[in-house]
SEFIFI-866027 format. One record per residue (C-alpha): residue in one letter; x, y, z; residue number from 1. Coordinates in nm, 4 decimals. Layout:
% SEFIFI-866027
ATOM   res          x          y          z     n
ATOM     a          X          Y          Z   NUM
...
END
This chain:
% SEFIFI-866027
ATOM   res          x          y          z     n
ATOM     m     0.6592    -1.7129     0.8711     1
ATOM     a     0.3437    -1.8045     0.6808     2
ATOM     t     0.4021    -2.0074     0.3671     3
ATOM     a     0.2814    -2.0105     0.0104     4
ATOM     t     0.3008    -2.1725    -0.3304     5
ATOM     v     0.5209    -1.9862    -0.5773     6
ATOM     p     0.2994    -1.8638    -0.8662     7
ATOM     g     0.3185    -2.0804    -1.1718     8
ATOM     t     0.4240    -2.3946    -0.9852     9
ATOM     g     0.0800    -2.5269    -0.8998    10
ATOM     p    -0.2932    -2.4711    -0.9532    11
ATOM     a    -0.4212    -2.1294    -0.8506    12
ATOM     t    -0.6796    -2.2946    -0.6258    13
ATOM     e    -0.4261    -2.4860    -0.4185    14
ATOM     p    -0.3783    -2.3666    -0.0602    15
ATOM     a    -0.0548    -2.1868     0.0168    16
ATOM     t     0.2011    -2.4434     0.1268    17
ATOM     a     0.5627    -2.3336     0.0679    18
ATOM     t     0.7660    -2.0439     0.1938    19
ATOM     v     0.8938    -1.7980    -0.0644    20
ATOM     p     1.2557    -1.7298     0.0310    21
ATOM     a     1.3896    -1.3816     0.0730    22
ATOM     t     1.6782    -1.3121    -0.1618    23
ATOM     g     1.8102    -0.9878    -0.0140    24
ATOM     p     2.1291    -0.9405     0.1877    25
ATOM     a     2.1343    -1.1316     0.5152    26
ATOM     a     2.2073    -0.8187     0.7186    27
ATOM     e     1.9186    -0.6202     0.5690    28
ATOM     p     1.6419    -0.5274     0.8160    29
ATOM     a     1.3285    -0.7406     0.7935    30
ATOM     a     1.0624    -0.5816     0.5757    31
ATOM     a     0.7933    -0.6006     0.8434    32
ATOM     d     1.0240    -0.4193     1.0875    33
ATOM     m     1.0748    -0.1347     0.8396    34
ATOM     y     0.7025    -0.0657     0.7955    35
ATOM     a     0.6601     0.2808     0.9424    36
ATOM     l     0.3084     0.2206     1.0725    37
ATOM     g     0.3996    -0.0828     1.2792    38
ATOM     s     0.2175    -0.4110     1.3321    39
ATOM     n    -0.0789    -0.4032     1.5696    40
ATOM     p    -0.4554    -0.4718     1.5669    41
ATOM     a    -0.5436    -0.1042     1.5158    42
ATOM     e    -0.3289    -0.0824     1.2020    43
ATOM     s    -0.4654    -0.4111     1.0670    44
ATOM     a    -0.8217    -0.2865     1.1165    45
ATOM     r    -0.7389     0.0425     0.9449    46
ATOM     l    -0.5952    -0.1435     0.6453    47
ATOM     q    -0.9098    -0.3555     0.6225    48
ATOM     r    -1.1226    -0.0406     0.6114    49
ATOM     q    -0.8900     0.1096     0.3520    50
ATOM     s    -0.9796    -0.1637     0.1021    51
ATOM     d    -1.3370    -0.0357     0.0948    52
ATOM     e    -1.2521     0.3312     0.1366    53
ATOM     l    -1.0215     0.3456    -0.1673    54
ATOM     r    -1.2187     0.1015    -0.3811    55
ATOM     p    -1.3473     0.3705    -0.6245    56
ATOM     q    -0.9970     0.5038    -0.6970    57
ATOM     t    -0.8654     0.1502    -0.7458    58
ATOM     a    -1.1495     0.0507    -0.9766    59
ATOM     e    -1.0786     0.3618    -1.1851    60
ATOM     l    -0.7092     0.2711    -1.2026    61
ATOM     l    -0.7790    -0.0840    -1.3199    62
ATOM     g    -1.0185     0.0520    -1.5806    63
ATOM     r    -0.7515     0.2862    -1.7156    64
ATOM     i    -0.4947     0.0060    -1.7342    65
ATOM     g    -0.7391    -0.2323    -1.8981    66
ATOM     l    -0.6597    -0.5505    -1.7093    67
ATOM     e    -0.8326    -0.8370    -1.8900    68
ATOM     p    -0.9619    -1.1913    -1.8212    69
ATOM     g    -0.6862    -1.4496    -1.8362    70
ATOM     q    -0.4132    -1.2101    -1.7284    71
ATOM     s    -0.2097    -1.2134    -1.4058    72
ATOM     a    -0.1604    -0.9553    -1.1327    73
ATOM     i     0.0156    -0.9187    -0.7983    74
ATOM     d    -0.0654    -0.6829    -0.5103    75
ATOM     l     0.2533    -0.6096    -0.3137    76
ATOM     g     0.1953    -0.5147     0.0479    77
ATOM     c    -0.1620    -0.6402     0.0271    78
ATOM     g    -0.2120    -0.6362     0.4036    79
ATOM     p    -0.5297    -0.8082     0.5260    80
ATOM     s    -0.7171    -0.7603     0.1958    81
ATOM     g    -0.5594    -0.4995    -0.0342    82
ATOM     i    -0.7161    -0.4911    -0.3802    83
ATOM     l    -0.7363    -0.8705    -0.4142    84
ATOM     e    -1.1105    -0.8850    -0.4782    85
ATOM     l    -1.0974    -0.6234    -0.7543    86
ATOM     l    -0.8003    -0.7941    -0.9181    87
ATOM     s    -0.9713    -1.1319    -0.8995    88
ATOM     a    -1.2777    -0.9984    -1.0781    89
ATOM     a    -1.0696    -0.8166    -1.3406    90
ATOM     v    -0.8730    -1.1248    -1.4530    91
ATOM     s    -1.1581    -1.3766    -1.4293    92
ATOM     p    -1.2125    -1.6144    -1.5876    93
ATOM     g    -0.8799    -1.7810    -1.6447    94
ATOM     g    -0.6480    -1.5332    -1.4730    95
ATOM     r    -0.4564    -1.5481    -1.1488    96
ATOM     v    -0.3772    -1.3097    -0.8675    97
ATOM     v    -0.1101    -1.3093    -0.5977    98
ATOM     g    -0.1278    -1.1111    -0.2756    99
ATOM     l     0.2057    -1.0565    -0.1002   100
ATOM     d     0.2868    -0.9099     0.2393   101
ATOM     a     0.5841    -0.9270     0.4751   102
ATOM     d     0.3715    -0.9542     0.7899   103
ATOM     p     0.2596    -1.3140     0.8605   104
ATOM     a    -0.0373    -1.1830     1.0608   105
ATOM     h    -0.1584    -0.9926     0.7556   106
ATOM     t    -0.1104    -1.2810     0.5155   107
ATOM     a    -0.3098    -1.5039     0.7497   108
ATOM     m    -0.5895    -1.2467     0.7498   109
ATOM     a    -0.5678    -1.2124     0.3716   110
ATOM     r    -0.5987    -1.5889     0.3261   111
ATOM     q    -0.9106    -1.5846     0.5409   112
ATOM     y    -1.0460    -1.2927     0.3359   113
ATOM     v    -0.9815    -1.4846     0.0115   114
ATOM     s    -1.1444    -1.7982     0.1488   115
ATOM     e    -1.4546    -1.6186     0.2769   116
ATOM     r    -1.5112    -1.4583    -0.0634   117
ATOM     d    -1.4305    -1.7760    -0.2564   118
ATOM     l    -1.1644    -1.6039    -0.4655   119
ATOM     a    -1.0376    -1.9291    -0.6159   120
ATOM     n    -0.7893    -1.7592    -0.8496   121
ATOM     v    -0.6068    -1.5770    -0.5659   122
ATOM     e    -0.3187    -1.7042    -0.3541   123
ATOM     v    -0.1438    -1.5182    -0.0728   124
ATOM     i     0.2246    -1.5399     0.0148   125
ATOM     t     0.4507    -1.4026     0.2842   126
ATOM     a     0.7618    -1.2369     0.1414   127
ATOM     d     0.9648    -0.9163     0.1332   128
ATOM     a     0.8402    -0.6802    -0.1386   129
ATOM     r     1.2007    -0.5759    -0.2000   130
ATOM     h     1.3133    -0.9310    -0.2759   131
ATOM     t     1.0094    -1.1483    -0.3421   132
ATOM     g     1.1931    -1.4532    -0.4738   133
ATOM     l     0.9340    -1.4793    -0.7518   134
ATOM     p     1.0251    -1.5313    -1.1194   135
ATOM     p     1.0896    -1.2188    -1.3297   136
ATOM     d     0.8699    -1.1055    -1.6199   137
ATOM     t     0.5654    -1.2783    -1.4690   138
ATOM     f     0.2734    -1.0393    -1.4194   139
ATOM     d     0.0605    -0.8234    -1.6468   140
ATOM     l     0.0114    -0.5848    -1.3541   141
ATOM     v     0.2281    -0.5270    -1.0468   142
ATOM     h     0.0498    -0.3022    -0.7967   143
ATOM     a     0.1320    -0.1487    -0.4586   144
ATOM     r    -0.0842     0.0889    -0.2560   145
ATOM     t     0.0428     0.3032     0.0329   146
ATOM     v     0.3536     0.0852     0.0479   147
ATOM     l     0.6267     0.3102    -0.0913   148
ATOM     v     0.5303     0.5838     0.1558   149
ATOM     t     0.6072     0.3591     0.4519   150
ATOM     i     0.9662     0.2559     0.3750   151
ATOM     p     1.2966     0.4501     0.3662   152
ATOM     e     1.4157     0.3218     0.0250   153
ATOM     p     1.1068     0.3040    -0.1992   154
ATOM     q     1.3165     0.2616    -0.5138   155
ATOM     e     1.4092    -0.0867    -0.3922   156
ATOM     v     1.0465    -0.1985    -0.3990   157
ATOM     l     0.9861    -0.0228    -0.7293   158
ATOM     a     1.2835    -0.2020    -0.8862   159
ATOM     e     1.1326    -0.5340    -0.7761   160
ATOM     m     0.7954    -0.4295    -0.9160   161
ATOM     v     0.9545    -0.3628    -1.2545   162
ATOM     r     1.1403    -0.6940    -1.2408   163
ATOM     l     0.8186    -0.8842    -1.1750   164
ATOM     a     0.6236    -0.7173    -1.4576   165
ATOM     r     0.6300    -0.8920    -1.7925   166
ATOM     p     0.7685    -0.6919    -2.0881   167
ATOM     g     0.4825    -0.4690    -2.1962   168
ATOM     g     0.3108    -0.5127    -1.8595   169
ATOM     w     0.2093    -0.2451    -1.6112   170
ATOM     v     0.3402    -0.1169    -1.2788   171
ATOM     a     0.0997     0.0917    -1.0695   172
ATOM     s     0.1138     0.2716    -0.7337   173
ATOM     q    -0.1264     0.4652    -0.5125   174
ATOM     e     0.0563     0.6861    -0.2629   175
ATOM     p    -0.0240     0.9921    -0.0498   176
ATOM     d     0.1182     1.3408    -0.0465   177
ATOM     t     0.0373     1.5211     0.2780   178
ATOM     e     0.1803     1.8711     0.2335   179
ATOM     g    -0.1560     2.0265     0.1394   180
ATOM     a    -0.3448     1.8822     0.4357   181
ATOM     f    -0.5787     2.1239     0.6124   182
ATOM     c    -0.8651     2.1427     0.8585   183
ATOM     f    -1.1248     2.4229     0.8630   184
ATOM     p    -1.2275     2.5745     1.0929   185
ATOM     p    -0.8721     2.5544     1.2268   186
ATOM     l    -0.8125     2.3475     1.5375   187
ATOM     p    -0.4847     2.3641     1.7329   188
ATOM     a    -0.5284     2.0016     1.8410   189
ATOM     w    -0.5462     1.8920     1.4746   190
ATOM     d    -0.2295     2.0881     1.3953   191
ATOM     r    -0.0490     1.9380     1.6952   192
ATOM     l    -0.1594     1.5828     1.6120   193
ATOM     r    -0.0512     1.6259     1.2504   194
ATOM     e     0.2930     1.7498     1.3572   195
ATOM     i     0.3405     1.4615     1.6013   196
ATOM     f     0.2535     1.2144     1.3274   197
ATOM     r     0.4773     1.3847     1.0711   198
ATOM     v     0.7814     1.3800     1.2969   199
ATOM     g     0.7250     1.0260     1.4229   200
ATOM     f     0.6533     0.8814     1.0801   201
ATOM     s     0.9503     1.0531     0.9169   202
ATOM     r     1.1978     0.9319     1.1830   203
ATOM     s     1.1969     0.5923     1.0074   204
ATOM     g     1.3108     0.7533     0.6819   205
ATOM     a     0.9669     0.7276     0.5203   206
ATOM     d     0.8492     1.0165     0.3003   207
ATOM     l     0.5002     1.1612     0.3468   208
ATOM     l     0.5469     1.3613     0.0247   209
ATOM     i     0.6257     1.0611    -0.1933   210
ATOM     g     0.3138     1.1058    -0.4046   211
ATOM     r     0.4704     1.3904    -0.6031   212
ATOM     r     0.7833     1.1807    -0.6633   213
ATOM     l     0.6104     0.8809    -0.8202   214
ATOM     t     0.6450     0.9787    -1.1846   215
ATOM     e     1.0137     1.0646    -1.1425   216
ATOM     l     1.0769     0.7363    -0.9622   217
ATOM     y     0.8987     0.5575    -1.2452   218
ATOM     r     1.1173     0.7262    -1.5059   219
ATOM     q     1.4307     0.6386    -1.3118   220
ATOM     a     1.3126     0.2760    -1.2977   221
ATOM     g     1.2879     0.2655    -1.6782   222
ATOM     l     0.9090     0.2655    -1.7172   223
ATOM     e     0.7359     0.4169    -2.0207   224
ATOM     e     0.3915     0.5611    -2.1008   225
ATOM     i     0.3732     0.7008    -1.7475   226
ATOM     e     0.0470     0.8630    -1.6426   227
ATOM     v    -0.0743     1.0094    -1.3163   228
ATOM     v    -0.4034     1.1115    -1.1558   229
ATOM     v    -0.4373     1.3013    -0.8290   230
ATOM     h    -0.7402     1.2657    -0.6011   231
ATOM     a    -0.8205     1.5199    -0.3284   232
ATOM     p    -1.0742     1.3348    -0.1126   233
ATOM     v    -1.2701     1.5442     0.1368   234
ATOM     y    -1.4822     1.2941     0.3261   235
ATOM     p    -1.8104     1.3869     0.5000   236
ATOM     a    -1.8769     1.3469     0.8707   237
ATOM     g    -1.9320     0.9827     0.9551   238
ATOM     h    -1.7108     0.8463     0.6758   239
ATOM     s    -1.4508     0.6052     0.8136   240
ATOM     r    -1.1628     0.7721     0.6265   241
ATOM     r    -1.2443     1.1158     0.7657   242
ATOM     t    -1.0573     1.0227     1.0844   243
ATOM     i    -0.7477     0.8875     0.9098   244
ATOM     l    -0.5147     1.1281     1.0953   245
ATOM     p    -0.6107     1.0205     1.4486   246
ATOM     d    -0.6369     0.6606     1.3258   247
ATOM     l    -0.2802     0.6706     1.1952   248
ATOM     v    -0.1564     0.8275     1.5172   249
ATOM     r    -0.3110     0.5382     1.7077   250
ATOM     s    -0.1211     0.2984     1.4793   251
ATOM     v     0.2153     0.4612     1.5555   252
ATOM     r     0.1404     0.5452     1.9190   253
ATOM     p     0.4103     0.3100     2.0582   254
ATOM     m     0.6724     0.4800     1.8414   255
ATOM     i     0.5507     0.8270     1.9413   256
ATOM     l     0.5829     0.7379     2.3088   257
ATOM     e     0.9221     0.5745     2.2584   258
ATOM     l     1.0558     0.8838     2.0828   259
ATOM     g     0.9185     1.1112     2.3544   260
ATOM     l     0.7142     1.3164     2.1078   261
ATOM     s     0.4103     1.3098     2.3365   262
ATOM     d     0.2677     1.1226     2.6335   263
ATOM     d    -0.0441     0.9146     2.6995   264
ATOM     r    -0.2386     1.2036     2.8478   265
ATOM     e    -0.1734     1.4451     2.5619   266
ATOM     l    -0.2416     1.1837     2.2954   267
ATOM     a    -0.5736     1.0961     2.4566   268
ATOM     e    -0.6760     1.4630     2.4774   269
ATOM     l    -0.5724     1.5342     2.1179   270
ATOM     d    -0.7494     1.2235     1.9913   271
ATOM     r    -1.0742     1.3225     2.1634   272
ATOM     a    -1.0619     1.6852     2.0458   273
ATOM     v    -0.9815     1.5994     1.6838   274
ATOM     r    -1.2486     1.3301     1.6595   275
ATOM     e    -1.5100     1.5642     1.8045   276
ATOM     h    -1.4122     1.8336     1.5539   277
ATOM     l    -1.4268     1.5930     1.2605   278
ATOM     a    -1.7665     1.4639     1.3749   279
ATOM     d    -1.9077     1.8122     1.3102   280
ATOM     p    -2.0454     1.8158     0.9517   281
ATOM     r    -1.9455     2.1828     0.9191   282
ATOM     t    -1.5757     2.0906     0.9463   283
ATOM     v    -1.3869     2.0529     0.6184   284
ATOM     s    -1.0745     1.8368     0.6324   285
ATOM     l    -0.8242     1.7113     0.3765   286
ATOM     a    -0.5729     1.4663     0.5226   287
ATOM     h    -0.3735     1.4077     0.2040   288
ATOM     l    -0.3755     1.3921    -0.1720   289
ATOM     l    -0.3859     1.0428    -0.3221   290
ATOM     v    -0.1485     1.0220    -0.6184   291
ATOM     v    -0.2139     0.7310    -0.8555   292
ATOM     a     0.0548     0.6563    -1.1139   293
ATOM     w     0.1048     0.3795    -1.3661   294
ATOM     g     0.3648     0.3021    -1.6310   295
ATOM     r     0.4527     0.0276    -1.8765   296
ATOM     k     0.7605    -0.1907    -1.8695   297
ATOM     p     0.9359    -0.1664    -2.2085   298
ATOM     s     0.8686    -0.4594    -2.4412   299
ATOM     k     1.2318    -0.4629    -2.5436   300
ATOM     p     1.5391    -0.3938    -2.3305   301
ATOM     p     1.6959    -0.0504    -2.3825   302
ATOM     k     1.9771    -0.0316    -2.6358   303
ATOM     p     2.3254    -0.0042    -2.4822   304
ATOM     p     2.4953     0.3315    -2.5306   305
ATOM     a     2.7045     0.3592    -2.8470   306
END
């Protein structure tokens, strides 16, 4: 695995040099293996595009939270870039940022991203978001985007997020909810591709409707001052996120084939038909809602029951 300095044990500008140990049960599946979208170049490229595509929603979130210079933040499941650049700017000067991902290929890409942009206050580590091995009560903001949707037990990651947040600090998530997805004019190929993706993605135990559950999960995790905003992005023809459905299907193609949900010929035909339809500016398509939630970790521990 890639290695990294544990935050708080060395200068923020030092290169990553020490592995953060996983602290979960030995028999627990590896975090990278549980990621519903797999590990492949197509998925890595999609995640890189996502950093730019969802930049406006993330900037709005950070503005609502009010992250300030000198504070600290961590982006769990940062992938090749995540929101590291925005966090770096928000806490500068004097603050520090950690990017964390379970996939060594992604942390290597994230380190390159950080280096190319000279983000001196950012370090990147390879670790399991469920059991990071990092000290508790450390960060002013603990953030994860499109992470909880990809794993079967999202409350495990959320519990770790709360543990990492300092008392009075913030936990924030950006997750999809796909039930209201539509394409108009209707296209049978779009419907078929969406159903293939839904079945394949859900076989891992991941929940494509997790967006609506965020506030309840936050309450169960003990967070306070919970707020939520829902975005319904309808992207124009030519926008890179307009093709997120066929892009995601490409990411999980090996799983789709393994499960026998489709074959190479059908997937190729569906991909072509859907991309042609979405290239038409008259087509209106909504792939998912983006639910953005944030809550504060209590400053004092809850009182025990009488």
